[in-house]
C-alpha positions as CSV (number, residue, x, y, z in Angstrom):
1,M,187.6,-104.5,-136.5
2,K,185.1,-101.8,-137.8
3,A,187.9,-99.9,-139.6
4,G,189.0,-103.1,-141.4
5,L,185.4,-103.8,-142.5
6,K,185.1,-100.2,-143.8
7,I,188.4,-100.5,-145.8
8,A,187.3,-103.9,-147.3
9,L,183.9,-102.4,-148.3
10,A,185.6,-99.4,-149.8
11,A,188.0,-101.6,-151.8
12,G,185.2,-103.8,-153.0
13,G,183.2,-100.7,-154.1
14,I,186.2,-99.4,-156.0
15,A,186.8,-102.7,-157.7
16,V,183.2,-102.9,-158.8
17,A,183.3,-99.3,-160.1
18,V,186.5,-100.0,-162.1
19,A,185.0,-103.2,-163.6
20,V,181.9,-101.3,-164.7
21,L,184.1,-98.6,-166.3
22,V,186.2,-101.1,-168.2
23,V,183.1,-102.8,-169.6
24,L,181.6,-99.4,-170.6
25,Y,184.9,-98.3,-172.2
26,A,185.1,-101.6,-174.2
27,G,181.6,-101.2,-175.5
28,A,182.1,-97.6,-176.5
29,R,185.3,-98.4,-178.3
30,R,183.6,-101.2,-180.3
31,R,180.7,-98.9,-181.3
32,A,183.2,-96.2,-182.4
33,L,185.1,-98.7,-184.5
34,L,181.8,-99.9,-186.1
35,S,181.0,-96.3,-186.9
36,H,184.5,-95.9,-188.4
37,C,183.9,-99.0,-190.6
38,R,180.6,-97.6,-191.8
39,N,182.2,-94.2,-192.6
40,N,185.0,-96.0,-194.5
41,L,182.4,-97.6,-196.7
42,R,180.6,-94.3,-197.2
43,H,183.9,-92.7,-198.2
44,L,184.7,-95.5,-200.7
45,G,181.2,-95.0,-202.2
46,G,182.0,-91.3,-202.8
47,L,185.4,-92.3,-204.3
48,A,183.7,-94.8,-206.6
49,V,181.1,-92.3,-207.9
50,R,183.8,-89.7,-208.5
51,N,186.1,-92.1,-210.3
52,W,183.6,-94.4,-212.0
53,E,184.1,-93.1,-215.6
54,N,187.9,-93.8,-215.4
55,L,187.7,-97.3,-214.1
56,D,188.5,-100.5,-215.9
57,K,185.0,-102.0,-216.1
58,Q,186.4,-105.6,-216.3
59,K,187.7,-105.4,-212.8
60,A,185.3,-106.5,-210.0
61,G,185.5,-107.4,-206.4
62,R,188.6,-106.3,-204.6
63,L,190.2,-105.3,-208.0
64,F,187.4,-102.7,-208.3
65,W,188.4,-101.1,-205.0
66,Q,192.1,-101.4,-206.0
67,E,191.3,-99.4,-209.2
68,I,189.7,-96.7,-207.1
69,R,192.6,-96.7,-204.6
70,E,195.1,-96.2,-207.5
71,A,192.9,-93.6,-209.1
72,Q,192.6,-91.6,-205.9
73,Y,195.8,-92.1,-204.0
74,H,198.5,-93.0,-206.5
75,S,200.3,-90.1,-208.1
76,L,201.7,-89.9,-211.6
77,D,205.3,-90.0,-210.2
78,G,204.5,-93.4,-208.5
79,K,204.1,-92.2,-204.9
80,W,201.2,-93.3,-202.7
81,S,199.3,-90.8,-200.5
82,V,196.9,-93.0,-198.7
83,P,195.4,-91.3,-195.6
84,P,196.6,-92.7,-192.2
85,T,193.0,-93.7,-191.5
86,Q,193.4,-96.5,-194.1
87,P,189.9,-96.2,-195.7
88,F,190.2,-99.6,-197.5
89,T,190.6,-101.6,-194.2
90,C,188.0,-102.4,-191.6
91,P,189.2,-101.0,-188.2
92,L,187.7,-104.0,-186.5
93,A,189.6,-106.6,-188.5
94,D,192.9,-107.5,-187.0
95,H,195.8,-105.9,-188.9
96,P,199.3,-106.2,-187.5
97,A,200.7,-103.5,-189.9
98,P,199.4,-100.8,-192.2
99,A,197.9,-102.1,-195.4
100,N,200.1,-102.3,-198.5
101,P,198.4,-100.0,-201.0
102,E,199.8,-102.0,-203.9
103,D,198.2,-105.3,-202.7
104,P,194.5,-105.8,-203.5
105,A,194.4,-108.6,-200.9
106,S,194.8,-105.9,-198.2
107,I,191.4,-104.5,-199.0
108,D,188.8,-105.6,-196.4
109,Y,185.7,-105.0,-198.4
110,L,183.8,-106.9,-201.0
111,G,183.3,-105.2,-204.3
112,P,180.7,-105.3,-207.1
113,R,180.4,-108.6,-209.1
114,T,179.9,-106.6,-212.3
115,V,180.7,-103.0,-213.0
116,R,178.4,-101.2,-215.4
117,K,179.6,-98.8,-218.1
118,S,178.5,-95.7,-216.1
119,A,177.3,-95.0,-212.7
120,R,174.1,-93.7,-214.1
121,E,173.3,-97.2,-215.5
122,T,173.6,-98.7,-212.0
123,P,170.5,-98.5,-209.9
124,K,171.1,-96.4,-206.8
125,G,170.0,-99.2,-204.5
126,D,172.5,-101.7,-205.9
127,S,175.1,-102.9,-203.5
128,I,178.6,-102.0,-204.6
129,G,180.5,-103.0,-201.4
130,A,180.2,-104.8,-198.1
131,D,182.2,-106.1,-195.2
132,R,184.0,-109.3,-195.9
133,P,182.8,-112.2,-193.7
134,G,184.3,-112.1,-190.3
135,N,185.2,-108.4,-190.3
136,H,183.0,-108.1,-187.2
137,S,180.7,-110.4,-185.4
138,S,177.9,-107.9,-184.9
139,G,176.9,-108.3,-188.5
140,G,178.2,-106.0,-191.2
141,H,177.5,-103.1,-193.5
142,V,176.4,-103.0,-197.1
143,L,177.3,-100.0,-199.3
144,R,174.8,-98.9,-201.9
145,L,175.7,-96.8,-205.0
146,D,173.9,-93.8,-203.4
147,T,176.6,-94.1,-200.6
148,S,174.0,-95.2,-198.1
149,V,175.2,-97.9,-195.8
150,D,172.8,-100.5,-194.4
151,D,173.6,-102.4,-191.2
152,L,172.8,-106.1,-191.5
153,P,172.4,-108.6,-188.7
154,P,175.1,-110.9,-187.6
155,V,174.2,-113.7,-189.9
156,I,177.1,-112.6,-192.1
157,L,179.3,-115.4,-190.8
158,P,177.2,-118.2,-192.2
159,M,175.8,-115.8,-194.8
160,N,172.4,-117.4,-194.7
161,G,170.2,-114.5,-193.9
162,E,167.8,-113.1,-196.5
163,A,169.2,-109.6,-196.4
164,W,172.8,-110.9,-196.8
165,Q,171.9,-113.3,-199.6
166,E,170.2,-110.4,-201.5
167,A,173.2,-108.1,-200.9
168,L,175.8,-110.7,-201.9
169,K,174.1,-111.4,-205.3
170,G,175.9,-108.4,-206.6
171,L,179.2,-108.6,-204.7
172,K,182.4,-110.5,-205.2
173,E,185.5,-111.2,-203.1
């Protein structure tokens, strides 16, 4: 009888330990993907600054990011060399297959509503990109021209928080 009780207690202890590890792993994975998303936006900010002078200033929103994707990753012989990390897609958004680099709809980030003639004319604190609504429930990120990324609270889904309203003034789908 005592041996059976010891085995039951040991099995229960192992089950609890496994459950705790699964919860910790899921949380760590989610934080890593949020960090990856933030780094994607920083990377896009750097690409935007480097390619700003060569962009079609009439293109805004996702078309702005598509211009940058073409300038950076589309060679003159028509081949794409997009990194496997897919910098134009949020790693938390559900994607069944790799993004099509020729399709602006595959870009998971909002772009600027208007594009100024030069990067120097754009105030460094202006938002030039952000997560699209629903990319992640923990809020979202807003990219500034100086490539800083602000984390905003989870009111992105209804988009009614002051910080999001301010950021969205200068952004477009």
